[in-house]
C-alpha positions as CSV (number, residue, x, y, z in Angstrom):
1,M,-124.4,67.3,20.6
2,N,-126.8,69.9,22.2
3,N,-128.4,71.1,19.0
4,Q,-129.8,68.6,16.5
5,Y,-130.4,71.3,13.9
6,K,-128.9,74.6,13.0
7,T,-129.9,77.3,10.6
8,V,-127.9,78.5,7.6
9,E,-127.5,81.8,9.4
10,D,-125.8,80.1,12.4
11,S,-122.7,79.4,10.4
12,R,-122.8,82.0,7.5
13,V,-119.6,83.9,7.1
14,E,-118.5,86.8,4.9
15,I,-114.9,87.9,4.7
16,K,-113.3,90.8,2.8
17,Q,-109.7,91.2,2.0
18,L,-107.8,93.7,-0.1
19,M,-105.7,92.1,-2.8
20,L,-102.1,93.1,-2.6
21,P,-99.2,93.0,-5.2
22,S,-97.7,90.1,-3.2
23,N,-100.8,88.0,-4.2
24,A,-100.3,88.6,-7.9
25,N,-99.2,86.0,-10.5
26,F,-96.9,86.6,-13.5
27,S,-99.6,88.3,-15.5
28,G,-100.4,90.8,-12.7
29,K,-103.7,89.3,-11.8
30,I,-104.4,87.8,-8.3
31,H,-103.0,84.2,-8.2
32,G,-105.8,81.6,-8.3
33,G,-104.0,79.6,-5.7
34,H,-104.2,82.5,-3.3
35,I,-108.0,82.7,-3.9
36,L,-108.4,78.9,-3.4
37,A,-106.5,79.1,-0.1
38,L,-108.8,81.9,1.2
39,M,-111.8,79.8,0.0
40,D,-110.6,76.8,1.9
41,Q,-110.2,78.9,5.1
42,V,-113.7,80.2,4.7
43,A,-115.1,76.7,4.1
44,F,-113.3,75.5,7.2
45,T,-114.7,78.3,9.3
46,V,-118.3,77.8,8.1
47,A,-118.1,74.0,8.6
48,S,-116.5,74.3,12.0
49,K,-119.1,76.7,13.2
50,H,-121.9,74.4,12.0
51,S,-120.4,71.2,13.4
52,A,-118.8,72.8,16.5
53,C,-115.6,70.7,15.8
54,Y,-112.5,70.5,13.6
55,C,-113.2,69.9,9.9
56,V,-111.2,68.9,6.9
57,T,-111.7,69.5,3.2
58,A,-112.8,66.3,1.4
59,A,-113.5,67.6,-2.0
60,V,-114.0,70.8,-4.1
61,E,-116.5,70.9,-6.8
62,R,-116.0,73.1,-9.9
63,V,-113.5,75.8,-9.5
64,E,-114.1,78.1,-12.5
65,F,-112.5,81.5,-12.5
66,L,-115.1,83.7,-14.2
67,N,-113.4,87.1,-14.0
68,P,-109.8,88.0,-13.0
69,I,-109.2,89.7,-9.8
70,E,-107.0,92.8,-9.9
71,V,-104.4,94.0,-7.4
72,G,-106.1,96.7,-5.3
73,E,-109.6,95.2,-5.5
74,L,-111.5,94.2,-2.4
75,V,-112.4,90.5,-2.5
76,S,-115.6,89.4,-0.7
77,M,-116.3,85.8,0.1
78,K,-119.8,84.8,1.2
79,A,-120.1,81.3,2.5
80,Q,-122.7,79.1,4.1
81,V,-123.7,75.5,4.7
82,N,-125.9,74.4,1.8
83,Y,-126.2,70.7,2.6
84,V,-125.5,68.3,5.5
85,G,-125.0,64.6,5.5
86,N,-124.2,62.4,8.4
87,T,-120.6,63.7,9.0
88,S,-120.2,65.9,5.9
89,M,-121.3,69.3,4.9
90,I,-121.2,71.1,1.5
91,V,-120.3,74.8,1.9
92,G,-121.2,77.1,-0.9
93,I,-118.9,80.1,-1.5
94,R,-119.4,83.1,-3.7
95,V,-116.4,85.2,-4.6
96,E,-116.8,88.8,-5.7
97,A,-114.3,91.5,-6.3
98,E,-115.0,95.2,-5.9
99,D,-113.1,98.1,-7.5
100,I,-112.8,100.3,-4.4
101,K,-112.6,103.5,-6.5
102,T,-115.7,103.0,-8.5
103,G,-117.7,100.6,-6.3
104,K,-118.3,98.3,-9.2
105,T,-118.4,94.6,-8.3
106,K,-118.0,91.5,-10.4
107,H,-118.7,87.8,-9.7
108,C,-115.4,85.9,-9.9
109,N,-116.2,82.4,-8.7
110,S,-118.7,80.2,-7.0
111,S,-117.5,76.9,-5.6
112,Y,-118.7,74.1,-3.3
113,F,-116.4,72.6,-0.7
114,T,-117.3,69.2,0.9
115,M,-116.1,69.3,4.5
116,V,-116.0,66.5,7.0
117,A,-116.3,67.0,10.7
118,K,-113.6,65.1,12.8
119,E,-113.4,64.0,16.4
120,V,-110.1,64.7,18.3
121,G,-108.9,61.3,17.4
122,G,-109.6,61.7,13.7
123,Q,-112.9,59.8,13.6
124,P,-115.8,61.3,11.7
125,H,-118.1,63.4,13.9
126,K,-121.9,63.5,13.4
127,V,-123.1,67.0,12.4
128,P,-126.3,68.8,13.2
129,G,-129.1,68.9,10.6
130,L,-129.9,72.0,8.6
131,V,-132.9,74.2,9.1
132,I,-134.1,75.5,5.7
133,K,-136.2,78.6,5.8
134,D,-136.8,79.6,2.2
135,R,-137.0,78.4,-1.5
136,D,-133.4,79.4,-2.1
137,G,-132.3,77.2,0.8
138,I,-134.4,74.3,-0.7
139,R,-132.7,74.9,-4.1
140,R,-129.2,75.0,-2.6
141,F,-129.8,71.9,-0.5
142,L,-131.3,69.8,-3.4
143,R,-128.5,70.9,-5.8
144,A,-125.9,69.7,-3.4
145,A,-127.8,66.5,-2.7
146,K,-127.9,65.8,-6.5
147,Q,-124.1,66.5,-6.6
148,V,-123.5,64.0,-3.8
149,E,-125.7,61.4,-5.6
150,F,-123.9,62.1,-8.9
151,T,-120.4,61.7,-7.3
152,T,-121.4,58.5,-5.6
153,N,-122.8,57.0,-8.8
154,K,-119.7,58.1,-10.8
155,R,-117.4,56.6,-8.3
156,H,-119.4,53.3,-8.4
157,E,-119.7,53.2,-12.2
158,F,-116.1,53.8,-12.9
159,H,-114.8,51.7,-10.0
160,E,-112.5,54.3,-8.6
161,H,-109.8,52.6,-6.5
162,Q,-110.5,49.4,-8.4
163,D,-108.8,50.0,-11.9
164,E,-108.5,46.3,-12.5
165,D,-112.3,45.9,-12.6
166,F,-112.9,48.7,-15.1
167,Q,-114.3,47.4,-18.4
168,S,-113.2,50.0,-21.0
169,E,-114.7,48.0,-23.8
170,E,-118.1,49.1,-22.6
171,Y,-117.2,52.8,-23.3
172,L,-115.3,52.6,-26.7
173,E,-118.3,53.6,-28.8
174,A,-118.9,56.6,-26.5
175,L,-115.3,57.8,-26.9
176,K,-115.8,58.3,-30.6
177,Q,-117.5,61.7,-30.0
178,Y,-114.4,63.1,-28.2
179,N,-111.1,64.4,-29.5
180,V,-109.1,61.2,-28.6
181,K,-107.1,58.7,-30.6
182,M,-107.2,55.2,-29.2
183,E,-104.2,53.0,-29.7
184,L,-105.2,49.9,-27.7
């Protein structure tokens, strides 16, 4: 690897696409799956630019559709690397829709895609570090680092991939605050 560090700007991407009737769901709004597919393409592009190699999607954090997107609106996706690990990157994506007749824009979604860089043979590939130049970059990086830590702790606490080791009795009292009925 020639560059040990890259700036956020080195891999930042913005795409715009007009939403067509063929992208609509049964209620006439743009299908969420179409937006997710576009977001995945943008995340791939940003991560590949940063790592200079092929990348795969490992996880997507919080997909919350805040406002519907209408047919005929111009969707803008702004994406950048917010965090880098050893072989992984978290790409932040902001989705906005613009009414092209009025110019009014609305925030539709913000999501975070964890991407992993891969060698030709499929092995993980070390990625360059990230140069942070402002307070917003610090906030984005630390938010993503906390999410990585939270996910790792959750995976460890609930023994994902090891269901036989999970001790549900430890959590029965906590479940009483939820809308569940236990029939054990």
